[in-house]
C-alpha angles and dihedrals in degrees: 000000000000120000089223092061094043093052090050091049090051090050089054090050089052093045089052088059094209136120118260091252095050090048093051091052095047094052096034097241125126120259091237093052090051091050089054093050094047093048092049097246096122140015114245121233111258094251088056090054089049091050092050090051091051091052091050093045095241133128111256095206090080091061097048097092094046091048091049089053092049095043092053094046126091112315124226115245129196091262115052122212110221112240116254110268128232108183097159118135119243111288117255112271112246094355105210134194129346091108096153094044093046090050089049091050094048091048093049090057086067096046111024139044101215134036123183119201116198136182145118122299115284094018094117106260099140089041092056091043094049095045091050092047092054090052091050098047093102090053092055108049093164091079143294108241128188129188128175105212092191090220090156103018111130115239094009128103110231118254104256120221095254090056093041093053090049091052092047095046090049089051089056089057100259114150118241089243091062094050113096121224104234129066094242095057094041091049090050091049092046091051088047093051095046091048090076097042139068103218136152116227124195112200102189128197098006117182100217141324095285088057092064104027093097093046097059118104122244115205121005139064104280122131126223126199115191123190120197140153086231127067112249094225090150094063103082092186095054120102106218128225116180121197125210127182115294119279113249096259095048093042089052090051092050091047095051091045092050093042091054094244142340125308131194116267143057108316091179090067092051091051092047088054089050093049089235085277110151098221092047089047090053094049094046090046091052092057089052095046091057096050110061093181095059125096127200087263089058091053093047091053090056091049092053092066092092145016120317096260136118089250088066088071092057091040089052090053091048089050090054091055122091117236093264094051091046092049092053092047091055090047093052089056088066094055107126097201131068092258145356135213125225092263090056092045090052090053095044089054096036092231136123116280096244091055092049091049091052096048089045090056092048091053092049090050090058095044092246090117133030129224104201091169132015109285095001118107133191138172131228115246094245091050090046087056090048090051092051094046092049088076107007094162093060117115108240094200100088095049093044091047091052092048088047089054089051092056090041090054094048092050092050088055089053090049091059087066100035108067113238115167100189113092111251108192093194117174123220104193098183112024107219120255089247143357129206115248104278098164096111118073099229093045093051093047088049093051090049093052092047094049098038099101091047091046090050090049092049088048092054092046089049091054092046091048094045095239090152105186098056089038090057096038095048090045090056099041089053082083089078093061108027096050090059099035095052093253099125092125090055089047087057094053092046093051089048091050094051096041092096087053091049089054093046094053088066092216106136094194090052091046090049093053090047092053091044093051091047092049091048091048094050088052090051093055089048099255099132099159091055093043098057100065093050091049092049089050092050089048093052092049094047092047090053091050094049091243100151094176091053092044091050094049093048090052091047090054092047087052088050089053089055089045093052094048093052102268099112094156092051088048091050090050089055093047093048087051087052093049090051093062112109096256124169117280111264088017113172088210087059090050089051094050091051092052089050089053089051090053092052091048091055088053088055092049094249092135098157094054091043090052091048092052094050094043091052092052110034096084091055090048093053108095092005105071122355094200091053089049088049089053092049091053089049090053090047092050096048092045092049091050089049089052092052100256104124095165089059091045090055094049091053093046091051093050087050091050090050092055092049091046092051093047092045094234101154097183094052091043089059091049092051090046088056090055089049090053095049091049091049089050091054088051092055092248093131101162094049088047093053091050090052093048091050092049092051091051093048092052092050093045090053095048101032119220100154093196094062094032089060090049090051094052088048091051092048089050091054089054092049092051092047090056094044098254097135095163094053088045091054091050091054092045094052087048090053091046089051093051096046094045096047094047096040098240092162101180093059095049101080096048089046094051095046092049091051092048089053091051096043 
């Protein structure tokens, strides 16, 4: 569907000034269908467009041509083909020199499958590889993939083959549920996927041959370019290209281009002081470009202030910095993530935001810092090493603690908009100088998504350095992102890694929250036996601290563990014990507990009581807690279906899907879409049901969450059986069995096997 039509439809929605549900009722279209039209997933029929225009008070004739183009464009199928990826970094501005090496690399793309470029740091390996890859894009329509392996990045652990394969397979569009755990399985799948594509892969900054061996393709016509500071003599299949420093003529061309033109004086002496090294030449030229009064002789004079080595160029640049600029440069060398924004840099340095922005711009101007996107800053590996070496004795802990507090503060702002009922007594020791405006839901979620890799890197470094408060806080607040992104397995690992820090802090409320979150996360990935002890420990700690909300939620989760493992009556008993606690009147926690009881009653077949519980509480939930409202709608839908009212079940499921779509909670959206599909199937709308089932499976395959993915396949299989499609049912059952077996979701194995046996 065209972005133009999608944008116009959203404008109509905004002009109508009604909720999605109200609009759906007024124009007689389902909420889930409207959600798909407004999100660009499908083209609406023309009568629906006319109805939307009427609701918004607009003339539909102006949209007819746009609608015709979108209607005649590519149609969506039940199986989506991932778009071709182009992950290449920006090409080097005014690429200069390396004519022979570039010709060799372009020629090798026609005759070889692997090229390995080696050379010292700063010699221009990545620049050559990226420039060539951009020139070869049209020859490799299967995709252009890039991965920095961080083999020589100061302060960064290298990307190990298993993780590299996961990233690459994900880039090809494979869902997490299809990616095996081990290197051997992932490498085999990677080779299989590349065999049918003609793609170019740039593996930058490899440590050695073993670092990349498992990442190389087998059969097929893909092309791999590796860069490393070491020669890949152990890779028999690799065509080697070794880079030395630039020859004098090319070095002079690069210097003049980078300096913005020629200047009077001896350029040869400047190049000799730079060792003809491209990175050093660019840095020296940047100093000259920003000083119109300087001649080359002035620059040479500055370069003579030290030994005749490449480091002198960096040293010269550092000597030209004032103390504030030099301090910022040193601190940026400590940044654990790939990049940083101005707010993070201000926190890192403990200075006002305006000062940080000015210093960052100064460092960009002299090529000591890169700005690959507006407001995002990163540092070349060689410069990162220079920054760390400039004050090697400095203690990194204070700066990393300040950076951790910035990410903590941002995540706490996000938490205000993303409902989390469990108390999280996170401690911010040093509030950052400034935060971006995170008062709007979508803006807050976008910030969290943008910063997530950097936040995770800061968390890992805080754990490593023993900075306990940020380690624990970031470990807990990861719930806000990982639960919606399909990263609950990562959440488990993070909570386990920061558990010693939570114990060291000596705050029993914080430790209780940590154990609760770990137990809930273990439950989400289907590890019920492991979840129960953590939840019991959390319940005991919360009871000792008088935290009734926390105790109630822990009891509720323990009840859910029993429910999921087949003891619904025992689960209800624990949940009723939770509801009996003297919680505050109108408590969101009490509402949440009662909706969990309703869910368990549905499992027992007590549909009337479940319906009554949800009906009594849904109005209180509206406007108080969207996720509790969603849970009430789920219970109402399941109960309605159990009572034979599929129309009502469909209505409730679509309302639930709308909430999850609006809150951008992909996992819950998939669950709601599955409920929509089941209701549609009961209404005899088989094709629509199949489409919703397929959509739910696609979402869960994209985000992971094996526990829910297996359940979605099981539900899909039931619908296939009900419509007589036994082969399709068997396929979904086998997919479910593979997921539960690979991921060790033991309690789902017996039922899945027995269902498959019946079908087979």
